[in-house]
C-alpha positions, -999 to +999 in steps of 0.1 A: -080-644+233-060-627+261-069-590+267-100-592+245-135-600+254-166-605+233-194-589+251-226-568+249-219-531+253-238-501+263-226-467+251-237-438+273-239-404+255-250-371+269-275-387+293-287-413+267-279-450+270-281-470+238-276-507+231-256-515+200-254-551+187-241-570+157-264-596+141-251-622+166-261-599+194-224-591+203-196-569+191-159-569+197-143-547+224-107-543+232-096-536+267-060-528+257-067-495+239-068-463+260-094-443+239-089-412+260-052-410+253-057-419+217-084-392+213-058-365+222-035-374+193-061-383+167-087-356+170-114-384+172-137-385+202-136-414+226-169-426+212-158-424+176-127-444+184-148-471+201-169-474+169-139-473+146-120-499+167-150-522+166-149-521+128-111-525+127-113-556+149-139-571+126-116-564+096-087-580+114-107-609+127-101-598+163-063-596+160-061-558+164-036-556+136-034-559+098-005-570+077+006-545+050-010-568+025-043-570+045-042-532+049-036-527+012-067-549+004-087-530+031-079-496+015-086-510-020-120-523-007-134-487-006-110-471-030-099-495-057-079-469-075-056-462-045-023-480-045-006-483-011+013-509+008+005-493+041+040-482+048+030-446+057+006-460+083+032-485+097+050-460+119+071-486+138+080-504+105+072-539+120+053-549+088+019-546+105-006-518+111-021-518+146-052-499+156-033-469+170-014-465+137-046-469+117-065-444+138-038-418+136-036-422+098-073-420+092-075-390+116-050-371+094-071-379+063-105-371+077-101-347+106-068-328+104-061-294+088-055-291+051-017-291+052-017-324+071-042-338+047-022-328+016+010-343+031-008-375+040-023-379+006+009-370-011+027-398+008-002-421+001+003-419-036+041-415-036+045-453-040+083-454-042+087-429-013+112-406-032+094-374-024+079-367-058+050-380-078+055-392-113+029-384-139+014-419-135+013-417-097-003-383-099-028-395-125-036-424-102-045-399-075-067-379-098-085-409-112-094-420-076-115-388-073-127-385-109-164-386-117-159-387-155-173-417-174-157-411-208-121-424-204-107-406-234-120-372-220-107-382-186-072-390-199-070-357-218-082-337-188-057-354-165-028-347-188-038-310-189-041-308-151-007-325-147+009-301-172-005-271-154+008-283-120+042-295-130+057-260-127+093-271-134+083-292-164+105-321-153+078-347-154+074-349-117+054-331-090+069-324-055+048-317-024+046-280-028+035-283-065+010-310-054-005-288-026-007-257-047-021-276-076-050-293-058-059-259-042-057-242-076-077-269-094-101-273-065-096-311-067-115-335-045-093-351-018-117-378-006-114-414-021-140-421-047-170-440-031-198-425-052-207-394-070-220-378-038-211-341-033-175-334-025-186-310+002-201-337+022-180-355+048-195-389+047-176-407+019-149-417+043-174-430+068-188-452+041-153-462+031-142-471+066-173-490+076-185-504+043-179-539+029-179-544-009-202-570-023-212-580-058-245-596-067-261-609-099-293-603-117-324-615-098-306-615-064-326-601-036-306-576-016-334-566+007-366-585+014-397-568+027-401-575+064-366-588+067-344-578+096-326-545+094-289-551+097-274-531+068-280-502+045-262-500+011-246-476-013-252-488-049-219-481-066-228-497-099-258-514-115-295-512-112-321-523-087-359-522-084-377-514-052-411-530-046-438-527-019-462-557-018-447-567-052-456-533-068-427-515-083-424-479-069-388-469-075-357-477-095-322-471-081-292-466-104-257-469-092-233-439-088-260-414-082-266-389-054-296-409-041-281-443-048-288-458-014-311-486-004-321-500+031-321-464+044-351-472+065-329-493+088-319-462+107-353-446+112-377-467+132-379-495+158-398-521+139-366-539+129-380-547+095-375-533+060-406-520+042-397-529+007-379-555-015-348-545-034-340-568-064-311-566-088-322-560-124-288-554-141-264-582-149-244-574-118-246-548-091-217-535-069-227-525-034-211-511-003-228-527+027-227-507+060-237-524+093-262-503+112-245-514+144-213-496+133-228-463+122-252-457+151-224-450+177-209-424+154-243-407+150-249-406+187-215-391+193-223-365+166-195-375+142-198-350+114-195-375+085-220-399+101-245-371+107-241-359+071-248-395+060-278-398+082-292-365+068-287-378+032-304-411+040-333-393+057-338-371+026-337-402+003-362-419+025-386-390+026-386-388-012-393-425-015-422-423+010-440-398-012-446-426-036-478-435-018-500-417-043-482-435-071-488-469-054-525-461-052-525-452-089-510-485-099-533-507-079-522-510-043-551-524-022-568-505+005-552-529+031-518-524+015-522-486+015-531-487+052-500-508+059-478-484+039-492-453+056-485-469+091-450-477+081-445-442+066-457-426+098-433-446+119-403-439+096-410-402+093-414-400+131-380-417+135-363-394+110-379-363+126-365-373+160-331-379+146-332-347+126-338-326+157-312-344+178-282-350+157-252-326+160-262-295+178-297-301+192-326-282+177-326-261+146-311-227+154-281-211+170-266-176+173-235-164+154-217-131+157-217-108+127-187-086+139-151-095+145-146-103+182-112-120+184-090-094+201-090-070+230-094-042+205-126-058+192-139-063+227-133-027+236-159-016+210-182-046+210-186-043+248-173-018+273-163+010+269-172+014+232-207+000+234-218+030+254-218+051+222-247+034+203-265+032+237-264+070+241-273+075+204-304+053+208-314+071+240-314+103+221-332+089+190-350+056+192-349+050+155-311+046+158-319+011+172-325+001+136-290+014+126-269+001+156-287-031+166-303-062+151-338-048+157-342-040+120-338-076+110-351-095+140-385-111+144-400-127+175-419-159+170-442-160+201-465-188+212-482-202+243-486-236+227-524-237+230-531-247+193-500-264+179-505-278+144-531-306+147-518-315+182-540-291+201-530-275+235-496-292+241-481-264+261-454-238+255-424-261+260-437-288+236-443-261+210-407-251+209-397-273+179-424-257+158-413-222+168-377-230+161-388-242+127-406-210+120-375-190+130-354-211+106-378-203+078-376-166+085-338-168+082-337-192+052-363-174+031-368-139+044-332-134+054-345-122+088-330-133+121-355-147+146-358-158+182-385-182+193-403-171+225-424-197+242-445-182+270-462-204+296-493-183+299-529-191+291-545-160+304-550-138+273-545-105+291-513-116+308-501-130+275-507-097+258-487-079+285-458-104+279-458-098+242-461-060+245-430-059+268-409-074+239-412-043+217-377-029+224-361-062+212-379-070+180-387-053+147-418-074+143-438-101+162-451-133+146-478-147+168-481-185+163-503-214+174-526-195+199-560-210+200-593-194+189-611-174+199-584-159+222-560-155+192-583-128+177-584-108+209-546-112+216-536-100+181-559-071+181-548-058+216-511-064+210-512-045+177-532-017+194-505-013+220-473-018+199-458+003+171-442-026+152-458-050+128-478-079+144-493-108+126-509-141+137-497-163+109-522-191+115-549-167+106-535-144+079-508-165+063-533-192+053-558-166+041-533-147+020-521-178+002-556-192-002-567-158-015-539-158-041-549-194-051-585-184-054-578-154-076-557-175-100-581-205-100-611-183-108-592-168-137-585-203-151-621-214-149-635-181-161-657-172-130-662-138-114-655-137-077-687-116-071-709-144-086-694-175-069-708-195-040-682-205-015-683-230+014-657-228+042-654-260+063-637-254+097-641-220+114-611-219+138-583-193+135-575-201+098-610-209+086-626-179+101-600-155+088-601-171+053-638-167+052-635-130+062-606-125+037-626-141+008-654-116+015-629-087+014-615-100-019-650-098-034-671-129-024-705-116-014-714-124+022-748-139+012-729-163-011-705-176+016-715-204+040-693-215+069-695-249+086-681-261+119-684-292+140-720-282+149-730-278+112-737-246+092-729-214+111-763-196+108-779-167+127-805-188+145-781-213+160-786-217+197-750-214+207-747-181+189-779-168+204-766-177+238-733-160+232-738-126+216-700-119+217-691-150+197-667-143+168-689-166+147-715-139+144-692-122+118-696-152+094-731-164+104-754-167+074-792-161+073-800-195+057-821-226+061-791-248+053-780-269+082-753-295+071-723-296+049-741-319+025-768-293+020-744-264+018-721-278-008-749-283-034-743-258-062-711-244-047-683-232-068-656-232-041-649-255-012-622-245+013-615-270+041-593-263+071-610-289+093-605-327+094-599-357+071-624-371+046-653-347+054-660-340+017-673-372+001-672-379-036-710-375-037-707-340-022-681-331-048-704-343-076-731-320-063-709-289-068-711-266-099-691-273-130-653-266-127-654-267-089-624-253-069-615-276-040-589-264-015-587-293+010-561-281+035-564-305+064-530-320+069-517-346+066-550-362+055-572-337+035-609-334+035-609-353+003-580-372-013-564-355-043-566-388-062-602-395-052-612-359-062-595-363-096-611-397-102-645-384-092-645-353-114-622-345-143-631-308-141-621-303-105-592-278-097-576-291-066-552-277-039-541-293-007-518-285+022-494-313+012-461-309-007-465-342-026-495-329-047-499-299-070-509-265-056-497-267-020-513-238+000-483-231+022-479-201+045-442-202+038-449-183+006-462-154+026-450-147+062-412-143+056-418-117+029-447-099+047-424-093+076-395-085+054-414-058+036-431-045+068-398-042+088-378-028+059-404-001+054-406+004+092-444-002+091-462+001+124-486-027+116-497-053+090-529-038+076-554-051+050-537-032+021-504-050+028-522-084+029-540-078-004-507-066-019-491-099-008-519-120-023-518-102-056-480-104-058-480-141-051-508-147-076-489-127-103-457-148-098-476-180-106-491-164-137-458-152-150-435-181-141-411-192-168-402-224-150-438-238-145-468-235-168-497-216-152-526-239-152-548-263-131-517-279-115-498-247-109-518-218-094-494-210-065-456-205-066-435-232-051-423-225-016-387-221-026-394-198-056-366-171-053-388-145-068-410-144-037-384-125-017-381-095-039-416-093-054-437-100-023-415-080+000-415-051-024-453-052-028-459-053+010-435-024+016-451-003-012-485-010+003-473+000+037-460+033+024-491+041+002-515+032+030-498+052+056-487+023+078-451+035+071-440+071+074-409+065+053-404+092+028-370+083+013-376+045+009-381+031-026-391-006-023-387-013-060-351+001-059-343-014-025-353-050-037-335-044-071-367-046-092-359-015-112 
């Protein structure tokens, strides 16, 4: 075909080169379309037009144009309720819609401002082109966006809406009535593809790229280990998902998670990890080629990125079914296979998540108007001199005139990042950005991540201390032990803003809250229990010390590290009199975890996978408390622990099991309360107050029943903000860490 070639293509985007293929290994490309010129009039990017054109060529079988009849069928394929002969797309009235006409029309629908969208949609449903919509035409538009299943209710509602918009009462609606009406009624303008949120921008992406198919009961849509070419939206019907022939999920059509084949976008294995089998009489699907969606994603198309995010969330939820698969009989080999696939898929999604759209997880947004010269004259020179002079005279004015009073620095040198070890400052940045996002999302505090390429503790301290003018508080993060203890102590000594190394204290505060509640449930006194802490790094050491401050007797607490029980006669401790381990060393003859765990009431693990065996668990006292916090694989599996002892009360660091010990329940609110009260440090009283407030929220929840499976509030419990922040601020004032005399935390956080 003259002017067209069928070839392999590479799309280069922002320094990345990707290969995109159809199942045959090739895709269409037209040499006759100037994407750059077309981009200027359509508001699509060059890359988006390339991807859209590829799909258009496939729909037109390489002819680069559709007849009005073909176009009408094409529109109906993703919006059956829309009635159009394509005349409004056919700008040259030659009876055909070419790609340029198609791109301009779709741009108006999906990318233009609201007035253009309203006019385009109005013309789309104005079948006879007379400039007004009849009642039937208008109802056809409303039905294309309706989510109502009951047709009688839908009919009644549509009649009422039409009556309220037909301002003249003449039985027709002109453009102005139509525009005002859909604004007033907040009606959805996107064609109906599924019941996904109207706020999302991916329905049109699905509609443009998808192909409708109908299958019958028993048909296999996806076969485990088959090649990944499509993902699907389930519009109607029901399917079962199976891994190794074990049912682990059911998908119903027309739901917010009604997608299958989502794994096609997230790893490089090229094979699906489950079967998808039709169980209803028929199922209606929208099949979307992976080769068509990926170029849009790599060009940061808003709708495509929204869709990728939705599919990622659906996949993550499905992958948490591993514990259920174990429960229903998945073999050890099958579980190993599932975990490997899960790891690969989550890795792929994590990389997409951080790269789509604007790279990373944070950006800066202005909070004052800055659109005119008048704004500029006060935001910058000369007006900005006034707050500068005020702060020079009174340093506290910085909290009034700058962001200092709601700004936290997240500082790391990358020497102990998660379970990755010393990966360096730059590689730690995704973690620090994530911490900054959580400060904003949960604590309503702004945050900058500061990665410092410095391993010398004294030089690192100097760097951190120099940041005091900028921040209202400093969250130290992922600094290895034992240096972290020295760094935190010296930094706090030299600074007059709150400092906290969250790896130490965040874990201890949440574990402490869980301990208090768990002991109440099993009826044990903290002064009488025997506790074993496995792992004595930053978190484990601080947890052990914190447990003793909460009431555990030092002689009843045993710590264990890679060299065995930490005891006073250990050679490495004798050789190093300055070792921090002396503070938790026990005078005992016990030498191993196996020996130490016998007769224990509490096990706290912040160490490594599978260190607590079922036999060790059986040797503990009745109603044992096991906090196995190694992540992602705990010291003992939740399921294994429950199968071993029915009386065990279990907590982990994982979100897919009950009682997740998660620092996110503490650090946003500790800093919120500390900064709001202008505390100069985070002292022990403030930490105890946080633990007690968190524990109380679990005991008084109206949404969850306080018990063995709920001893800690969920991370997104909205009560944490006001109750924990208030308790911390009150403790700061009462303990003297804050000199505020006119600050009432309970009133400030609206608890009165």
